[in-house]
C-alpha positions as CSV (number, residue, x, y, z in Angstrom):
1,M,0.0,0.0,0.0
2,R,2.7,2.5,0.9
3,R,4.6,1.6,-2.3
4,A,1.4,2.2,-4.4
5,W,0.9,5.6,-2.7
6,W,4.4,6.7,-3.6
7,L,3.9,5.6,-7.2
8,G,0.6,7.4,-7.5
9,G,2.0,10.6,-6.0
10,G,4.9,10.5,-8.4
11,A,2.6,10.3,-11.4
12,V,0.6,13.2,-10.2
13,L,3.7,15.3,-9.8
14,L,4.9,14.4,-13.3
15,V,1.5,15.5,-14.8
16,V,1.6,18.8,-12.9
17,A,5.2,19.5,-14.0
18,A,4.4,18.7,-17.7
19,F,1.4,21.0,-17.6
20,G,3.4,23.8,-16.1
21,A,6.2,23.4,-18.6
22,A,3.7,23.5,-21.5
23,K,2.1,26.6,-20.2
24,V,5.4,28.3,-19.8
25,T,6.4,27.3,-23.3
26,G,3.2,28.5,-24.8
27,Q,3.5,31.8,-23.1
28,A,7.1,32.1,-24.4
29,D,6.1,31.2,-28.1
30,A,3.0,33.4,-28.2
31,P,4.8,36.6,-29.2
32,D,6.7,34.8,-32.0
33,K,3.4,33.6,-33.6
34,K,2.2,37.1,-34.3
35,K,2.6,37.9,-38.0
36,A,5.2,40.6,-38.9
37,P,3.7,43.5,-40.9
38,E,4.7,43.7,-44.7
39,P,7.3,46.3,-45.5
40,V,6.2,49.3,-47.4
41,L,7.2,49.1,-51.1
42,E,9.3,52.1,-52.1
43,F,9.7,53.1,-55.7
44,T,12.3,55.5,-57.0
45,P,11.1,58.6,-58.8
46,R,12.3,57.1,-62.0
47,E,10.0,54.1,-61.5
48,V,6.8,56.3,-61.1
49,V,5.4,58.6,-63.8
50,R,2.4,60.9,-64.2
51,P,0.3,61.1,-67.4
52,V,1.6,63.9,-69.7
53,L,-0.3,66.0,-72.2
54,A,1.4,65.6,-75.6
55,G,0.6,65.3,-79.2
56,L,1.0,61.9,-80.8
57,P,1.7,61.9,-84.6
58,L,-0.3,59.3,-86.4
59,T,1.8,56.8,-88.3
60,L,0.1,55.0,-91.2
61,E,1.8,52.0,-93.0
62,F,0.8,50.1,-96.0
63,S,2.9,47.6,-98.0
64,G,3.0,45.9,-101.3
65,A,5.2,45.0,-104.3
66,L,6.8,47.6,-106.5
67,V,5.4,47.5,-110.1
68,A,6.6,49.3,-113.3
69,P,3.6,51.1,-114.8
70,R,5.5,51.6,-118.1
71,T,5.6,48.0,-119.2
72,A,5.1,47.0,-122.9
73,V,4.8,43.6,-124.6
74,L,6.2,43.6,-128.1
75,R,4.0,41.2,-130.2
76,A,4.3,39.9,-133.8
77,K,2.0,41.8,-136.1
78,T,2.3,39.3,-138.9
79,A,2.8,35.6,-139.1
80,G,6.2,34.2,-140.1
81,A,9.5,32.7,-138.8
82,L,11.6,34.8,-136.4
83,V,14.9,35.1,-138.2
84,E,16.6,37.6,-135.9
85,L,16.4,38.8,-132.3
86,A,19.2,41.1,-131.4
87,V,18.6,41.6,-127.7
88,A,18.6,39.4,-124.5
89,E,17.1,39.7,-121.1
90,G,18.5,42.7,-119.3
91,S,19.5,44.5,-122.5
92,R,18.9,48.2,-122.6
93,V,16.9,49.5,-125.6
94,R,15.6,52.9,-126.8
95,A,12.2,53.7,-128.3
96,G,12.1,52.9,-132.0
97,Q,15.2,50.6,-132.0
98,V,15.1,47.6,-134.3
99,L,15.0,44.5,-132.0
100,G,14.3,41.7,-134.5
101,R,13.0,40.6,-137.9
102,I,10.4,38.1,-139.1
103,D,10.9,36.2,-142.4
104,L,8.6,37.8,-144.9
105,S,9.1,35.7,-148.0
106,D,5.4,35.0,-148.2
107,V,4.6,38.6,-147.6
108,D,7.0,39.7,-150.4
109,S,5.2,37.4,-152.8
110,R,1.9,38.7,-151.7
111,V,3.1,42.3,-152.2
112,A,4.2,41.5,-155.8
113,E,0.9,39.8,-156.5
114,R,-1.1,42.8,-155.2
115,A,1.1,45.2,-157.2
116,A,0.4,43.3,-160.4
117,A,-3.3,43.3,-159.6
118,V,-3.2,47.1,-159.3
119,E,-1.6,47.4,-162.7
120,S,-4.2,45.2,-164.2
121,A,-7.0,47.2,-162.6
122,R,-5.5,50.4,-163.8
123,A,-5.3,49.2,-167.4
124,Q,-9.0,48.2,-167.2
125,F,-9.9,51.6,-165.8
126,L,-8.0,53.4,-168.5
127,Q,-9.7,51.3,-171.2
128,A,-13.1,51.9,-169.7
129,E,-12.3,55.6,-169.5
130,R,-11.4,55.8,-173.2
131,V,-14.6,53.9,-174.1
132,Q,-16.7,56.3,-172.1
133,A,-15.1,59.3,-173.7
134,S,-15.7,57.9,-177.2
135,N,-19.3,57.0,-176.5
136,Q,-19.9,60.4,-175.1
137,R,-18.7,62.0,-178.4
138,L,-20.9,59.6,-180.4
139,A,-23.9,60.3,-178.1
140,D,-23.4,64.0,-178.6
141,Q,-23.7,63.4,-182.4
142,Q,-26.6,61.1,-181.8
143,F,-24.8,58.1,-183.3
144,I,-25.5,55.9,-180.3
145,S,-28.5,55.5,-178.0
146,P,-28.6,56.9,-174.4
147,N,-28.7,53.3,-173.1
148,A,-25.3,52.5,-174.7
149,L,-23.8,55.6,-173.1
150,D,-25.2,54.6,-169.7
151,A,-23.7,51.1,-170.1
152,S,-20.2,52.5,-170.8
153,R,-20.5,54.9,-167.8
154,S,-21.3,51.9,-165.5
155,A,-18.4,50.0,-166.9
156,L,-16.1,53.0,-166.1
157,D,-17.5,53.1,-162.5
158,A,-16.8,49.4,-162.0
159,A,-13.3,49.7,-163.3
160,R,-12.6,52.6,-161.0
161,A,-13.9,50.6,-158.0
162,G,-11.8,47.6,-159.0
163,L,-8.7,49.8,-159.1
164,D,-9.4,51.2,-155.7
165,A,-9.8,47.7,-154.2
166,A,-6.6,46.5,-155.8
167,Q,-4.7,49.6,-154.4
168,A,-6.2,48.9,-150.9
169,Q,-5.0,45.3,-151.0
170,L,-1.5,46.4,-152.0
171,T,-1.4,48.8,-149.1
172,T,-2.4,46.1,-146.7
173,A,0.3,43.8,-148.0
174,R,3.0,46.5,-147.7
175,L,1.9,47.2,-144.1
176,A,2.4,43.5,-143.3
177,R,5.9,43.7,-144.8
178,R,6.7,46.7,-142.6
179,D,5.4,44.8,-139.5
180,G,8.0,42.2,-140.1
181,T,10.5,44.6,-138.4
182,L,10.2,44.5,-134.6
183,L,10.6,48.0,-133.2
184,A,10.8,48.8,-129.5
185,P,7.6,50.7,-128.4
186,I,9.3,52.2,-125.3
187,G,12.8,52.7,-124.0
188,G,14.0,50.6,-121.0
189,L,15.2,47.1,-120.3
190,V,14.3,43.8,-121.8
191,S,12.4,41.9,-119.0
192,K,11.7,38.7,-120.8
193,R,12.1,36.9,-124.1
194,H,9.0,34.9,-125.2
195,A,10.4,33.6,-128.5
196,L,13.7,32.4,-130.0
197,P,15.1,32.9,-133.5
198,G,13.8,30.2,-135.8
199,E,10.5,29.9,-134.1
200,K,7.3,30.2,-136.2
201,L,5.3,33.2,-134.9
202,A,1.6,33.7,-135.1
203,V,-0.1,37.1,-135.3
204,E,-0.2,38.8,-131.9
205,Q,2.2,36.3,-130.3
206,P,4.4,37.9,-127.6
207,V,8.0,38.2,-128.5
208,L,9.6,40.5,-125.8
209,T,8.5,42.3,-122.6
210,L,10.1,45.7,-122.1
211,V,10.1,47.6,-118.7
212,D,10.9,51.2,-118.0
213,L,12.3,51.4,-114.4
214,A,12.6,55.2,-114.2
215,Q,9.5,55.4,-112.2
216,L,7.9,52.6,-110.1
217,E,4.7,52.4,-108.1
218,L,3.7,50.9,-104.8
219,A,0.1,49.7,-104.6
220,G,-1.1,49.3,-101.0
221,S,-4.3,49.7,-99.0
222,V,-5.4,51.5,-95.8
223,G,-8.5,51.2,-93.7
224,T,-11.6,53.1,-94.5
225,H,-11.3,54.9,-91.1
226,E,-7.8,56.2,-92.1
227,V,-8.2,57.1,-95.8
228,A,-9.8,60.6,-95.0
229,R,-6.3,61.6,-93.7
230,L,-4.7,60.9,-97.0
231,A,-4.5,63.1,-100.1
232,P,-2.6,63.0,-103.4
233,G,0.7,64.8,-103.2
234,Q,1.6,63.8,-99.6
235,T,5.2,62.6,-99.2
236,V,5.8,59.1,-97.7
237,R,8.9,57.2,-96.7
238,V,9.4,53.9,-98.6
239,R,11.5,51.1,-97.1
240,V,12.4,48.6,-99.8
241,E,13.8,45.2,-99.0
242,G,17.5,45.0,-99.8
243,L,17.9,48.7,-99.6
244,E,19.3,50.2,-96.4
245,T,18.3,53.8,-97.0
246,P,14.6,54.6,-97.3
247,V,13.5,56.6,-100.4
248,D,10.8,59.3,-100.7
249,G,7.6,58.6,-102.6
250,T,4.5,60.6,-103.3
251,I,0.8,59.5,-103.0
252,D,-0.5,59.7,-106.6
253,R,-3.9,58.0,-106.6
254,I,-6.5,56.9,-104.0
255,A,-9.2,54.5,-105.0
256,P,-12.7,55.9,-105.0
257,A,-14.3,52.8,-103.3
258,A,-13.3,50.0,-101.0
259,E,-12.2,46.7,-102.3
260,P,-15.1,44.1,-102.4
261,G,-15.3,42.1,-99.3
262,T,-12.9,44.3,-97.3
263,R,-12.8,47.6,-95.5
264,A,-9.6,48.7,-97.3
265,I,-9.0,51.5,-99.8
266,G,-6.3,51.1,-102.5
267,V,-3.5,53.7,-102.4
268,T,-0.9,54.1,-105.1
269,V,2.5,55.7,-104.3
270,V,4.9,56.9,-107.0
271,V,8.6,56.1,-106.3
272,P,11.2,57.9,-108.5
273,N,13.9,55.5,-109.6
274,R,16.2,57.5,-112.0
275,E,19.3,55.5,-111.0
276,E,17.4,52.2,-111.4
277,K,18.5,50.9,-108.0
278,L,15.1,49.4,-107.4
279,R,13.5,46.6,-109.4
280,A,9.9,45.7,-110.1
281,G,8.6,43.0,-107.8
282,Q,10.6,44.1,-104.7
283,F,8.5,44.2,-101.5
284,A,8.2,47.7,-99.9
285,V,6.6,49.4,-96.9
286,A,5.4,53.0,-97.1
287,T,5.2,55.0,-93.9
288,L,3.3,58.3,-93.6
289,V,3.6,60.4,-90.4
290,L,0.7,62.8,-89.8
291,P,1.3,65.6,-87.2
292,D,-1.0,65.9,-84.2
293,A,-1.8,69.3,-82.7
294,T,-4.3,67.9,-80.1
295,P,-2.9,67.6,-76.5
296,R,-3.5,64.0,-75.4
297,L,-3.1,62.4,-72.0
298,T,-0.3,59.9,-72.5
299,L,1.7,57.3,-70.7
300,P,4.8,55.3,-71.6
301,L,4.0,52.0,-73.4
302,A,5.8,50.1,-70.7
303,A,3.4,51.3,-68.1
304,V,0.4,49.7,-69.7
305,Q,-0.3,46.0,-69.3
306,G,-2.7,43.8,-71.3
307,P,-4.3,44.3,-74.7
308,D,-6.1,47.5,-75.8
309,G,-9.5,46.1,-74.9
310,A,-8.4,45.2,-71.3
311,A,-5.5,47.5,-70.6
312,Q,-4.5,48.1,-67.0
313,V,-2.0,50.1,-65.0
314,W,-0.7,50.0,-61.4
315,A,-1.1,53.3,-59.6
316,I,-0.2,54.5,-56.1
317,E,-3.3,56.0,-54.4
318,G,-3.5,56.9,-50.7
319,G,-0.2,55.1,-50.0
320,A,-1.3,51.8,-51.5
321,L,-1.2,50.0,-54.8
322,A,-4.3,50.1,-57.0
323,R,-5.0,48.4,-60.3
324,R,-6.8,50.7,-62.7
325,S,-8.4,49.8,-66.0
326,V,-7.8,52.3,-68.7
327,T,-9.1,52.9,-72.3
328,L,-6.4,53.4,-74.8
329,G,-6.4,55.7,-77.9
330,R,-3.7,56.6,-80.4
331,R,-0.4,54.9,-80.1
332,S,3.1,56.1,-81.2
333,E,5.8,53.5,-81.4
334,A,8.3,56.1,-82.4
335,Q,7.7,58.1,-79.2
336,G,7.0,55.0,-77.1
337,R,3.8,56.5,-75.7
338,V,0.1,55.7,-75.8
339,E,-3.0,57.8,-75.3
340,I,-5.1,57.3,-72.2
341,V,-8.7,58.1,-73.1
342,S,-10.2,57.3,-69.7
343,G,-9.4,55.7,-66.4
344,L,-6.8,58.1,-65.1
345,T,-6.4,61.8,-64.1
346,P,-3.3,63.9,-64.9
347,E,-2.4,63.8,-61.1
348,A,-2.2,60.0,-61.0
349,Q,1.0,58.3,-60.0
350,V,1.6,55.3,-62.2
351,L,4.4,52.7,-62.2
352,A,6.4,53.3,-65.3
353,A,7.4,49.6,-65.7
354,R,6.0,46.2,-65.2
355,F,6.7,44.4,-61.9
356,D,6.0,40.9,-60.7
357,G,4.5,40.0,-57.4
358,L,2.4,43.2,-56.9
359,R,-0.8,43.0,-54.9
360,E,-3.6,45.5,-54.8
361,G,-3.9,47.2,-51.5
362,R,-0.3,46.7,-50.5
363,Q,1.3,49.8,-49.0
364,A,3.6,51.7,-51.3
365,K,5.2,55.1,-51.6
366,V,7.6,57.0,-53.8
367,A,11.0,57.6,-52.2
368,E,12.3,61.1,-52.1
369,A,14.9,62.0,-54.8
370,G,18.4,61.2,-53.6
371,A,17.2,59.0,-50.7
372,A,19.3,55.9,-50.2
373,V,16.5,53.3,-50.2
374,A,16.1,49.8,-51.5
375,S,14.0,50.1,-54.7
376,A,10.9,47.9,-55.1
377,A,12.6,46.6,-58.3
378,A,15.1,44.8,-56.1
379,S,12.4,42.8,-54.4
380,A,10.0,42.5,-57.4
381,P,12.0,41.8,-60.6
382,L,10.9,43.4,-63.8
383,R,9.2,41.2,-66.4
């Protein structure tokens, strides 16, 4: 019994001691379990901007391939074998230069035949004319009847018509012989040869394509909402693939209607090319910068997050971060700024760059200029 009492008392003492130790430990750990307050984010003055009123020049771009408006296809005007072609692709020619010849043996025979027919018709006409003159004298002396005189007059008219027809046929044959000589219709360069010497040509068959590169055109298109800002005579900058330095062009024509199935208006830009550095078919981009005299509320492009339809910015309001949705307007890539149509006031403080780990409502402030503080960029890296 005494031993059991001592064992029971010892157990009670152990329980009391353990309870006391746990209480003491809990009291000691209680202060450590209190959550430490988040530090205030401090941004340098360079990391915070205010919206600025500024004009944003509108930049319009349209692209397309360069084309040569002065392009001519030299065709055979008469059938025959191509016996000579004096130029090759890339050769320079002048207007009126002889470029080739077509064998006109058949044409020469036809010309000789038509000339002989003319002489025969002329002889018949002269004979009919003499008969008419003789019958007229006889009719005046009343040696022949009026019907005989009318018959001779009709024969004379028929002979005259036959002579005119023969002369017309001779002229046509001579024109065919002249068309056997291939002459350059314009000056420029030979772009392509469609036939080779010895080939039998048909009428209107292409022989050569000639291109004048002194002036090229860029045919592009702009939206219907932008075409009102364009006018013939405006100067544009044209960047051509393969050419480091842009060249100046001039808007020459604007289409009167949109292309079917699109909301685009065709615009044609004339590009001078006196030195012929450019070639037809090169891809080019035309840029037109329109000045803007309207003051607009703008922010740096880096300060805006998300697409235009759901653009947002981070602002510091009342010592805390706030996410604000904004409506964007005109954008200028050259200036690196975008128009804020709504959502901000000119007094707003906006983060000028994009940071990770930001939370709405977290305390933030702008450090004074020259203060030695740890920037928020150190704790929240830039995207």
